[in-house]
C-alpha positions, 0 to 999 in steps of 0.5 A, spaced: 077 312 882 084 317 881 089 313 878 096 315 881 102 313 877 107 311 880 114 313 876 120 307 877 127 309 878 134 306 877 139 307 880 146 304 876 151 301 879 158 299 876 160 291 875 165 289 872 164 294 867 157 294 865 151 298 867 145 295 871 138 297 873 137 296 881 130 297 883 129 301 890 128 294 894 135 291 891 138 297 893 136 296 900 139 289 900 146 292 897 146 297 904 145 291 908 150 287 906 154 292 906 153 294 913 154 286 915 161 286 911 163 293 916 161 289 921 165 282 920 171 286 918 171 290 925 170 282 928 176 279 924 180 285 926 178 285 933 180 277 933 187 278 929 189 283 934 187 279 940 191 273 937 196 278 936 196 281 943 196 273 945 202 270 942 206 277 944 204 275 951 207 268 950 213 270 946 215 275 952 214 270 958 218 265 954 223 270 953 224 273 960 224 265 962 230 263 958 232 269 960 232 267 966 235 260 966 240 262 962 243 268 966 241 266 973 246 264 977 241 259 981 242 255 975 249 255 974 253 248 977 255 249 983 256 242 986 259 236 984 258 229 987 263 224 984 262 217 985 265 210 983 272 212 984 278 210 987 284 211 984 282 216 979 283 222 983 278 227 984 282 233 983 283 230 975 276 230 975 274 237 977 280 240 973 276 237 966 270 239 969 272 246 971 275 247 964 268 247 961 265 252 967 261 256 968 256 250 966 248 252 966 245 246 968 240 245 963 245 246 957 250 241 959 253 237 952 253 231 957 256 226 952 261 231 950 263 232 957 263 224 958 268 223 952 273 229 955 273 225 963 274 218 959 281 221 957 283 220 964 287 213 964 283 211 970 276 212 968 273 207 963 266 209 963 263 214 966 256 217 967 253 223 969 246 226 971 244 233 974 240 235 980 236 242 980 238 247 981 246 247 981 249 239 982 252 235 977 253 227 980 258 223 977 258 215 977 265 212 975 267 206 972 275 205 972 278 200 968 280 194 971 288 192 971 290 184 968 297 185 967 303 189 968 308 191 961 314 194 961 314 200 956 321 204 956 324 200 962 318 203 966 312 198 969 305 200 967 298 197 968 295 195 963 287 193 962 284 188 958 284 192 952 291 193 953 291 200 954 296 203 959 294 206 965 299 208 970 305 207 972 306 202 977 307 205 984 307 203 991 300 205 991 298 199 987 303 194 991 296 190 993 295 189 985 298 181 984 299 181 976 303 178 972 308 181 967 308 180 960 314 179 958 317 179 951 312 184 948 318 186 944 319 193 939 311 197 939 312 198 932 314 190 930 310 187 926 308 181 931 307 186 937 299 187 936 299 179 936 303 178 941 300 184 946 293 181 944 296 173 947 298 176 952 292 180 955 287 174 953 291 169 958 291 174 964 284 175 962 282 168 963 286 167 969 280 171 973 276 166 969 272 163 975 273 156 972 280 157 972 282 162 978 290 162 978 291 169 978 295 169 985 300 163 982 302 166 975 307 172 976 309 171 969 306 170 962 311 170 957 310 170 950 317 172 947 317 165 943 314 165 937 307 165 939 308 160 944 306 162 950 309 161 956 307 161 964 311 161 970 309 160 977 311 164 982 316 162 987 316 156 985 319 158 978 315 152 974 313 152 967 307 152 964 307 151 956 301 153 953 303 154 946 298 157 941 291 157 942 286 154 946 288 157 952 282 157 957 281 149 955 288 149 956 288 152 963 282 148 965 285 141 964 292 144 969 286 146 973 282 140 974 289 136 975 292 141 979 291 138 986 293 131 984 300 134 981 301 138 987 300 133 992 304 127 988 310 132 985 313 137 991 318 140 985 317 141 977 320 143 972 315 144 967 308 142 965 306 141 958 299 143 956 300 144 949 298 137 946 290 135 946 287 131 951 294 130 955 299 133 960 305 132 961 309 133 966 317 134 968 319 133 975 325 136 977 330 132 979 329 134 987 322 132 986 321 126 992 
């Protein structure tokens, strides 16, 4: 029997600056690992490239869609549907809208547009809705006049906040509103107090429990803070004094039928004192 001597050999690899001996078997495993690394690297590159292609496609589609919605005339506002306006003129509203044209239906700043529309005197509130592809729908709430005020020798309609809505013209003849008299100079110290008192009384005249607006022709606040009412053609004065206007007007309303049936003419009715109604009839009263 002959012995064959197998001679081992060494393969030197560098690892962290040191020389190591690797057997043939270990060297074979190293080649396998390198092959696997190459395959994994190829897979990662393919995955990254596929992801890039997908992202590019999404971005491209998004860009084209954005460009289409922005630039396409199909989505430019062309129609306006205005609801709820009676005294606010349509052409005034359209003029405000067209100053902001062209408007893309998807990119309208509704709050800014509503604020600009409220600059029209008759408009108290407006809500805007869009209807694709090219229509705006406006719901208008108009200011409600409660009194007339004289400013710079012109009669103006006033709403409950004291906003000057418009000058009095024949188109508004159907409004049966009391005149606020005695407001004084708008720059005077007590002007705001007088105005608020007069407007409070004017609002109360429309109160369902009072409902006296058609009877009262004037609200006089010229004497200090003592409010005085004037009844239409009768020229009867109703003295309210200061504060508690609702309670005083309800007290008068509850006695009105009795007063009208008993007195044909009255100079004044004094409601300034608590729980009392003082009636001063005219000498001609029966």
